[in-house]
C-alpha positions as CSV (number, residue, x, y, z in Angstrom):
1,X,87.9,110.8,84.4
2,X,85.3,113.6,84.9
3,X,85.6,115.1,88.2
4,X,82.3,116.1,88.4
5,X,80.7,112.5,88.4
6,X,83.4,111.1,91.4
7,X,81.6,112.5,94.1
8,X,78.1,111.1,95.1
9,X,75.6,112.7,98.1
10,X,76.9,111.6,100.8
11,X,74.5,109.0,103.3
12,X,73.1,111.6,106.1
13,X,73.7,110.0,108.9
14,X,77.6,110.3,108.4
15,X,77.8,113.0,106.2
16,X,81.9,113.5,107.4
17,X,82.9,109.8,106.8
18,X,81.1,109.8,103.3
19,X,82.7,112.9,102.4
20,X,86.2,111.6,103.4
21,X,85.6,107.8,101.8
22,X,84.1,109.7,98.3
23,X,87.3,112.3,98.0
24,X,89.5,109.1,98.9
25,X,88.6,107.1,96.5
26,X,89.0,109.6,93.6
27,X,92.6,110.3,94.6
28,X,93.1,106.8,94.8
29,X,91.9,106.4,91.5
30,X,94.2,109.7,90.5
31,X,91.4,111.9,89.6
32,X,93.6,114.2,92.2
33,X,97.0,113.4,91.3
34,X,100.1,114.0,94.2
35,X,100.7,118.0,94.5
36,X,97.4,118.5,92.8
37,X,94.9,121.0,94.7
38,X,91.4,119.6,95.4
39,X,88.7,122.0,94.0
40,X,87.4,125.0,96.1
41,X,85.4,124.2,99.3
42,X,82.4,126.3,97.7
43,X,82.4,123.7,94.5
44,X,83.0,120.4,96.7
45,X,80.0,121.7,99.5
46,X,77.6,121.9,96.0
47,X,79.0,119.0,94.2
48,X,78.5,116.7,97.4
49,X,75.1,118.7,98.5
50,X,75.9,119.4,101.7
51,X,76.9,122.8,104.0
52,X,80.4,124.0,104.6
53,X,80.8,122.6,108.2
54,X,79.7,118.9,107.0
55,X,82.3,119.4,103.9
56,X,84.9,121.3,106.6
57,X,84.7,117.9,109.3
58,X,85.1,115.6,105.7
59,X,88.1,117.3,105.0
60,X,89.5,117.2,108.5
61,X,89.3,113.6,108.4
62,X,91.3,113.4,105.2
63,X,94.0,115.4,106.9
64,X,94.2,113.4,109.4
65,X,94.3,110.5,107.4
66,X,97.7,112.2,105.4
67,X,95.6,112.4,102.2
68,X,95.4,116.2,102.3
69,X,97.3,118.6,103.5
70,X,95.7,122.2,103.6
71,X,97.7,125.1,102.9
72,X,97.1,128.4,104.2
73,X,96.4,130.5,100.6
74,X,96.6,127.2,98.1
75,X,93.7,125.5,99.3
76,X,94.0,121.4,100.4
77,X,96.9,120.0,98.4
78,X,96.9,116.1,97.6
79,X,99.9,114.1,99.1
80,X,100.9,110.8,98.1
81,X,98.7,107.9,99.3
82,X,101.8,105.1,98.8
83,X,103.3,106.9,101.0
84,X,101.1,106.3,104.1
85,X,100.0,103.9,106.2
86,X,96.7,105.4,108.4
87,X,94.4,102.9,108.8
88,X,91.9,104.4,107.2
89,X,94.1,104.6,104.0
90,X,94.9,101.0,104.5
91,X,91.2,100.5,104.6
92,X,90.2,102.6,101.2
93,X,92.9,100.8,99.6
94,X,91.5,97.6,100.4
95,X,88.1,98.9,99.1
96,X,90.0,100.0,95.9
97,X,92.1,97.3,95.1
98,X,90.1,94.2,96.3
99,X,91.4,91.0,97.5
100,X,95.2,91.1,96.2
101,X,96.0,93.7,98.6
102,X,93.9,92.0,101.3
103,X,96.0,89.1,100.7
104,X,99.0,91.0,101.0
105,X,97.7,92.5,104.1
106,X,97.1,89.2,105.6
107,X,100.4,88.2,104.4
108,X,101.9,90.5,106.7
109,X,99.8,89.4,109.5
110,X,100.5,85.7,109.3
111,X,104.2,86.2,109.0
112,X,103.9,87.7,112.9
113,X,102.5,84.6,113.6
114,X,105.6,82.8,114.9
115,X,107.1,85.6,116.8
116,X,104.0,85.9,118.4
117,X,103.8,82.0,119.2
118,X,107.5,82.0,120.5
119,X,107.3,85.2,122.5
120,X,103.6,84.3,124.4
121,X,105.0,81.1,125.2
122,X,108.4,82.4,126.9
123,X,107.0,85.0,128.7
124,X,103.2,84.8,129.7
125,X,102.6,85.0,133.1
126,X,99.9,83.2,135.7
127,X,97.2,86.1,134.8
128,X,98.0,85.5,130.8
129,X,97.1,81.5,131.7
130,X,93.7,83.2,133.0
131,X,93.2,85.3,130.6
132,X,93.9,83.0,127.9
133,X,91.3,80.8,129.2
134,X,88.9,83.1,129.2
135,X,89.3,84.5,126.1
136,X,89.3,80.9,124.7
137,X,85.7,80.6,126.3
138,X,84.6,83.8,125.6
139,X,84.8,82.2,121.9
140,X,83.2,79.1,122.4
141,X,80.3,80.8,123.7
142,X,79.9,83.5,120.9
143,X,76.4,83.6,119.2
144,X,76.8,83.4,115.7
145,X,79.8,84.6,113.1
146,X,80.1,88.4,114.4
147,X,80.4,87.1,117.7
148,X,83.5,84.6,116.8
149,X,84.8,87.4,115.1
150,X,84.4,89.7,117.6
151,X,85.8,87.1,120.2
152,X,88.9,86.1,117.8
153,X,89.7,89.8,117.6
154,X,89.5,89.7,121.6
155,X,91.7,86.6,122.1
156,X,94.6,87.9,120.0
157,X,94.7,91.0,122.1
158,X,95.1,89.1,125.5
159,X,97.9,86.7,123.4
160,X,99.8,89.7,122.4
161,X,99.7,90.9,125.8
162,X,101.3,87.7,127.1
163,X,104.1,88.3,124.7
164,X,105.0,91.6,126.6
165,X,106.3,93.3,123.3
166,X,104.8,96.6,123.3
167,X,106.2,97.3,119.4
168,X,104.8,93.8,118.7
169,X,101.2,94.7,119.9
170,X,101.3,98.4,117.9
171,X,102.1,96.7,114.7
172,X,99.5,94.0,114.9
173,X,96.9,96.5,116.2
174,X,97.5,98.7,113.4
175,X,97.3,95.1,110.7
176,X,93.9,94.3,112.6
177,X,92.8,98.1,112.0
178,X,93.3,98.2,108.6
179,X,90.5,96.0,108.1
180,X,88.4,98.4,109.5
181,X,84.8,98.6,107.5
182,X,85.9,95.0,106.0
183,X,83.8,93.3,109.2
184,X,80.6,92.5,107.3
185,X,82.6,91.3,104.1
186,X,85.2,88.9,106.9
187,X,82.2,87.8,108.8
188,X,82.2,85.2,106.8
189,X,85.1,83.9,107.6
190,X,84.0,82.5,111.4
191,X,80.6,80.9,109.9
192,X,81.9,77.3,110.9
193,X,83.0,77.7,114.3
194,X,85.3,74.1,114.5
195,X,88.4,74.9,112.6
196,X,88.6,78.7,114.8
197,X,88.1,76.8,118.1
198,X,89.9,74.1,117.3
199,X,93.1,76.4,115.5
200,X,93.0,78.9,119.2
201,X,92.8,75.5,121.6
202,X,95.4,74.5,119.7
203,X,97.6,77.6,120.3
204,X,96.5,78.1,123.9
205,X,97.7,74.6,124.6
206,X,101.1,75.3,123.1
207,X,101.7,78.8,124.8
208,X,100.9,77.1,128.1
209,X,103.0,74.3,127.9
210,X,105.8,76.8,127.1
211,X,106.7,75.9,123.6
212,X,107.9,78.3,121.6
213,X,108.4,76.6,118.7
214,X,105.1,74.4,118.8
215,X,103.4,78.1,119.5
216,X,105.1,80.0,116.7
217,X,103.5,77.4,114.7
218,X,100.2,77.1,115.6
219,X,99.9,80.8,115.6
220,X,100.9,81.3,111.9
221,X,98.8,77.9,110.9
222,X,95.9,79.6,112.2
223,X,96.6,83.0,110.8
224,X,97.0,81.3,107.4
225,X,93.9,79.1,107.6
226,X,91.8,82.5,108.7
227,X,93.7,84.5,105.6
228,X,92.3,82.0,103.6
229,X,88.7,81.7,104.8
230,X,88.7,85.5,104.9
231,X,89.6,86.1,101.4
232,X,86.9,83.6,100.1
233,X,84.0,85.8,102.4
234,X,85.7,89.1,100.4
235,X,85.6,87.5,97.4
236,X,81.6,85.9,97.6
237,X,80.5,89.3,99.6
238,X,82.0,91.5,96.7
239,X,80.1,89.3,93.9
240,X,76.4,89.8,95.8
């Protein structure tokens, strides 16, 4: 692939993010394989039509993502993206690999369901009871698909907090963050409020009843059902 054709002038409102996304896509496409060096800053700035300051901000984002390593005297050296787990890298992988990779991420998310439900049922406190009920009410009162999506994320933050497992919280947060900019494409999964409300109500009931088996099954069932809705929403959004 011709390197000069892979970069597009960035959106002026988010210059550094657009630069980082464009170069990340080129790395994932194999234009710049692991161990290779990016073109000099002056050349990259000219290709993007930006100043050196904006370009360096974009490169700093890539370095933070772990996609490049800046070496004095050598320039920006490309790292192997397959060895990285930064949320922004995962977002780039979803963008490039499409619904198959998204499905793999959702499989991981669903696999955490039994553990989340079991621990929440066993360890929740009286404060968690009120927080879960409030989170469920917030979802019930949410206006539109985007509001329900945000409320769903809020509900799971409360649910995972009630597990009292910090490592689980960090792991789930990584999976959650991995969807990053997919929000607009995945929001269609929340068009129909009924299944979301019914499933989260079932989770709440099982957790508050301190039934770890039922709670684990309910969380997994919801995550798998919502995953199917997300795949449909993502696929339909991609073909529009």
